C-alpha positions in Angstrom: 32.3 -6.5 12.9 32.9 -2.8 12.8 29.5 -0.6 12.5 27.6 -0.5 9.2 25.1 2.0 7.8 21.3 0.9 8.8 19.5 2.0 5.7 15.9 2.5 6.1 12.7 4.1 4.5 10.8 6.4 6.1 7.6 8.1 5.5 8.3 11.8 5.0 4.5 13.4 4.1 0.9 12.8 3.1 0.8 12.4 -0.5 -2.3 14.1 -2.0 -2.2 11.3 -5.5 1.0 9.0 -6.2 3.3 8.9 -3.4 6.5 10.4 -4.9 9.8 8.9 -4.0 12.1 11.3 -2.3 9.3 13.4 -1.1 6.3 10.9 0.0 9.1 8.4 1.3 13.2 8.8 1.9 15.7 6.7 2.1 17.8 7.7 5.0 21.2 6.4 6.1 21.8 8.6 9.5 21.8 5.5 11.6 24.4 3.1 12.3 24.5 -0.4 14.0 27.5 -2.9 14.9 25.6 -6.1 14.5 28.1 -7.9 16.8 27.4 -5.6 19.9 23.7 -3.9 19.7 21.9 -4.5 23.2 19.2 -7.1 22.4 17.8 -6.6 25.9 16.7 -10.4 25.7 15.5 -9.8 22.4 16.6 -10.9 18.9 18.7 -9.1 16.2 17.1 -9.6 12.5 19.0 -8.9 9.1 16.4 -8.2 6.5 16.5 -9.8 3.3 13.3 -9.7 1.4 10.5 -7.1 1.8 7.2 -6.9 -0.1 5.7 -4.5 -1.5 1.9 -4.3 -1.9 -0.7 -1.5 -3.1 -2.4 -1.5 0.1 0.9 0.0 1.5 -1.0 3.5 -0.4 -4.0 3.7 1.9 -1.7 3.3 4.8 0.2 7.0 3.5 -2.6 8.9 5.1 -3.2 11.3 7.9 -2.9 9.8 11.3 -6.4 11.2 12.4 -8.4 9.3 9.2 -9.7 6.0 10.4 -8.9 2.9 8.2 -8.6 -1.1 8.2 -5.1 -0.6 8.7 -2.9 1.5 10.8 -1.7 5.0 8.9 2.5 5.0 8.6 3.7 7.7 11.3 5.6 10.9 10.0 9.2 10.5 9.7 9.1 6.6 11.0 10.4 3.6 9.2 7.4 2.2 6.7 6.6 -1.9 6.9 5.0 -4.5 5.6 5.8 -8.4 5.2 9.3 -9.3 5.1 11.6 -12.3 5.4 15.0 -11.9 7.5 17.5 -14.1 9.3 18.1 -14.0 12.7 21.8 -12.7 13.7 21.7 -12.9 17.4 19.4 -13.8 20.1 19.2 -14.0 23.4 15.4 -15.3 22.9 14.9 -19.1 23.7 12.3 -19.1 21.0 14.7 -18.1 18.0 18.6 -19.1 17.6 20.8 -17.5 15.4 19.9 -18.7 11.3 16.7 -18.8 11.9 14.7 -17.4 8.9 11.4 -15.8 9.9 8.6 -14.3 8.5 6.4 -11.3 9.4 5.9 -7.7 9.4 9.4 -5.9 9.1 10.2 -2.6 9.6 11.9 -1.2 5.9 15.3 -1.5 7.9 18.3 -3.5 6.8 18.9 -4.4 10.7 16.1 -4.5 13.6 16.0 -5.5 16.7 12.6 -7.3 18.1 11.8 -9.1 21.1 8.0 -10.4 20.3 9.3 -13.9 18.8 5.5 -14.8 18.5 4.9 -12.3 15.8 7.2 -14.2 13.6 6.6 -17.4 11.7 9.9 -19.3 11.6 10.0 -20.7 8.0 11.2 -24.5 7.6 11.5 -24.2 3.9 12.1 -27.7 3.1 11.4 -27.3 -0.2 14.2 -25.2 -0.5 11.9 -22.1 -2.4 13.9 -18.9 -2.9 13.1 -16.5 0.1 11.5 -14.1 -1.9 8.5 -16.0 -2.3 7.7 -16.4 1.2 6.5 -12.4 0.4 4.3 -13.6 -2.4 2.9 -16.4 -3.5 3.5 -18.9 -0.4 3.1 -15.2 1.8 0.3 -12.8 2.4 -0.8 -12.6 -1.7 -1.1 -16.5 -2.2 -3.0 -16.6 1.4 -5.4 -13.7 0.1 -6.2 -15.9 -2.9 -6.1 -19.4 -1.1 -8.4 -18.3 1.9 -10.9 -16.3 0.0 -11.3 -18.6 -3.3 -12.1 -21.2 -0.6 -14.3 -19.0 1.8 -16.6 -17.3 -0.9 -16.3 -18.7 -4.4 -18.5 -21.4 -4.3 -17.0 -22.3 -7.3 -18.6 -25.4 -9.3 -16.9 -27.0 -12.6 -18.2 -25.5 -15.7 -19.1 -22.0 -13.9 -17.4 -19.0 -15.8 -14.7 -16.7 -13.5 -13.5 -13.3 -14.4 -10.3 -12.0 -12.6 -8.9 -8.6 -12.9 -5.4 -7.8 -12.6 -4.8 -11.3 -13.3 -0.9 -11.1 -13.7 -0.6 -9.9 -10.1 0.7 -12.1 -7.7 -3.2 -12.4 -6.2 -5.2 -12.8 -9.4 -2.6 -15.3 -11.2 -3.0 -17.6 -8.1 -6.8 -17.1 -8.5 -6.8 -18.0 -12.0 -4.7 -21.1 -11.2 -7.4 -22.3 -8.2 -10.5 -21.4 -10.6 -8.9 -23.7 -13.4 -7.8 -26.4 -11.1 -11.6 -26.5 -9.9 -12.8 -26.9 -13.7 -13.6 -23.0 -14.2 -13.9 -20.9 -17.0 -11.3 -18.5 -16.6 -11.7 -15.0 -18.3 -8.5 -12.7 -17.0 -7.9 -9.1 -17.7 -4.0 -7.7 -17.2 -2.5 -4.4 -18.1 -0.2 -5.4 -21.1 0.2 -7.8 -23.8 3.1 -9.3 -21.9 1.4 -9.7 -19.0 -1.6 -10.9 -20.9 0.6 -14.0 -22.5 1.7 -14.3 -18.8 -1.9 -15.0 -18.1 -2.6 -17.4 -20.9 0.7 -19.4 -20.0 -1.0 -20.2 -16.3 -4.4 -21.6 -17.9 -6.5 -18.1 -18.4 -9.0 -19.7 -21.0 -9.8 -16.2 -22.3 -7.0 -13.2 -21.7 -7.2 -9.5 -22.5 -5.3 -6.4 -22.1 -8.1 -4.1 -20.7 -5.9 -0.7 -22.0 -6.8 -1.6 -25.9 -9.9 -4.2 -25.6 -13.0 -3.2 -24.4 -14.1 -5.1 -21.1 -17.7 -5.2 -21.6 -17.3 -6.6 -25.1 -15.4 -9.4 -23.8 -17.8 -10.3 -20.9 -20.7 -10.1 -23.5 -19.5 -12.8 -25.9 -17.6 -15.0 -23.1 -19.4 -14.7 -20.0 -22.0 -14.4 -17.8 -19.6 -14.7 -15.2 -20.6 -16.3 -12.5 -17.5 -15.5 -10.0 -15.9 -12.1 -10.0 -12.5 -11.6 -8.0 -12.2 -7.9 -8.2 -8.7 -6.3 -7.7 -9.1 -3.1 -9.4 -12.9 -2.0 -9.3 -14.1 1.4 -10.9 -15.3 0.5 -14.3 -14.0 -2.9 -14.2 -16.2 -3.7 -11.7 -19.4 -2.0 -13.4 -18.8 -3.9 -16.4 -18.6 -7.4 -14.0 -21.9 -6.1 -12.5 -23.4 -5.8 -15.8 -22.6 -9.1 -17.4 -23.4 -11.1 -14.0 -25.0 -14.2 -13.7 -28.0 -15.0 -11.3 -26.7 -15.7 -7.7 -23.2 -14.9 -9.0 -20.3 -14.0 -6.2 -18.2 -11.1 -6.2 -15.3 -11.2 -4.2 -13.6 -7.8 -3.2 -10.5 -7.8 -2.8 -8.9 -4.3 -3.7 -9.5 -1.9 -5.9 -6.5 -0.3 -7.1 -8.0 1.8 -9.8 -9.4 4.3 -6.9 -6.3 4.3 -4.4 -5.1 7.6 -6.1 -7.6 9.4 -7.9 -11.1 10.4 -7.2 -13.5 7.6 -7.5 -15.1 6.1 -10.1 -18.9 6.4 -9.3 -20.5 3.3 -10.2 -23.6 3.2 -12.1 -25.1 -0.3 -12.2 -25.5 -1.3 -8.4 -28.9 -2.3 -8.7 -27.7 -5.2 -10.8 -26.7 -6.6 -7.0 -30.3 -7.0 -6.6 -31.9 -7.7 -10.0 -29.4 -10.4 -10.5 -29.3 -11.6 -6.5 -25.8 -11.1 -6.0 -23.4 -12.0 -3.5 -20.9 -9.4 -2.6 -18.0 -10.5 -0.4 -15.3 -8.0 1.1 -12.5 -9.2 3.4 -9.4 -8.2 4.7 -6.8 -11.8 4.5 -6.5 -11.7 8.6 -10.0 -11.9 9.4 -10.0 -15.5 7.4 -6.4 -16.7 8.8 -7.3 -18.5 11.5 -9.8 -20.7 9.7 -6.8 -21.7 6.6 -3.2 -21.0 7.9 -2.4 -24.2 8.7 -3.4 -26.0 5.7 -2.0 -23.4 3.5 1.4 -23.6 4.9 1.1 -27.4 5.1 0.3 -27.7 1.3 0.7 -24.3 -0.4 4.7 -24.2 -0.4 4.8 -28.1 -1.9 2.2 -27.0 -4.8 4.5 -23.8 -5.8 7.9 -26.2 -5.4 6.5 -28.9 -7.8 5.3 -26.3 -10.4 1.4 -27.0 -10.1 1.2 -22.9 -8.7 3.0 -21.0 -11.2 4.5 -17.6 -10.0 6.5 -14.5 -11.4 8.7 -11.8 -9.5 9.6 -8.3 -10.3 12.9 -7.9 -8.3 14.0 -4.8 -6.9 17.8 -4.6 -5.7 18.5 -2.2 -3.0 16.3 -1.0 -0.3 17.0 2.6 -1.2 14.9 1.7 -4.2 11.8 1.2 -2.4 10.0 4.4 -3.2 10.1 3.8 -7.0 8.9 0.1 -6.4 5.9 1.3 -4.6 5.0 3.9 -7.3 5.3 1.0 -9.9 3.1 -1.2 -8.2 0.3 1.7 -8.1 0.9 2.8 -11.5 0.9 -1.4 -12.9 4.5 -0.9 -13.6 6.0 -4.2 -12.5 5.3 -7.4 -13.8 4.7 -10.0 -11.2 4.9 -9.9 -7.6 7.2 -6.7 -6.4 9.9 -7.7 -4.0 12.8 -5.7 -2.9 16.1 -7.7 -2.1 17.6 -6.3 0.5 20.3 -8.2 1.3 21.9 -12.2 0.7 22.6 -14.1 3.8 
């Protein structure tokens, strides 16, 4: 096979607000690779098929000296996130050509790796699209499943409120809560997204851009479980209408990622309502739940018990736009970059 351009997405500069495609990140085709002859040195060559775009990537676009729960991207190096690829060639006995693997991928069309233990071989007995394994059957689905099990303490008849409910995490939480017999209130950012959230079981769904969140919670609450994906004013509203001993699951605060933080003014509600507030990082829970997740969740998705929606972006060169869309709410469903076919 003749050498091919090995396109990649580089972190070019630290943004001050929203990341700008072509400025914060740059698509680069200066590298070439010959998949048939590139040295493996005991490793394996992977062709990237699908890459995930998630809100937390914004937090990695920072100065390398700023500490956080995830490492910063390095300037002028490829960004990375969860992906699925196929092994093209291998000198590693743990992997063979044709294996499909899931793990953290550089945003490159091809890459050589050495440590097979950093990747999970996907059996995909259900025949699901590979993109599902960076969505509802990957980190976003894990996030919803693990934290719901760990922190919700849900009881039938209770009321749950889920923000950003049309996204891959929120939509999964809506369905998990309904399966346990809860009344679910759900917010989303467009009428189309609201219709989708209703279609997967939410009892009360509303467009937070046109409907007052506080009025909805006052009428439909009080809430016993709040799954927070957005923070800011929505968190403040949830605190105001929380039931005694409610559980707040703090998954993300996307409303705060690109702007000055909103000062939540009623934090005393945590004391007066005796609330439990749980922040978490999915990797800290993975060891408890991962085996059962991969044993049962793909089958639940394949059967239609757990529904999902994808926002597919074709082409690695569009990664910058895909990241910006996710941060601004321009996507509808799990954002995935389709890098290549088999």
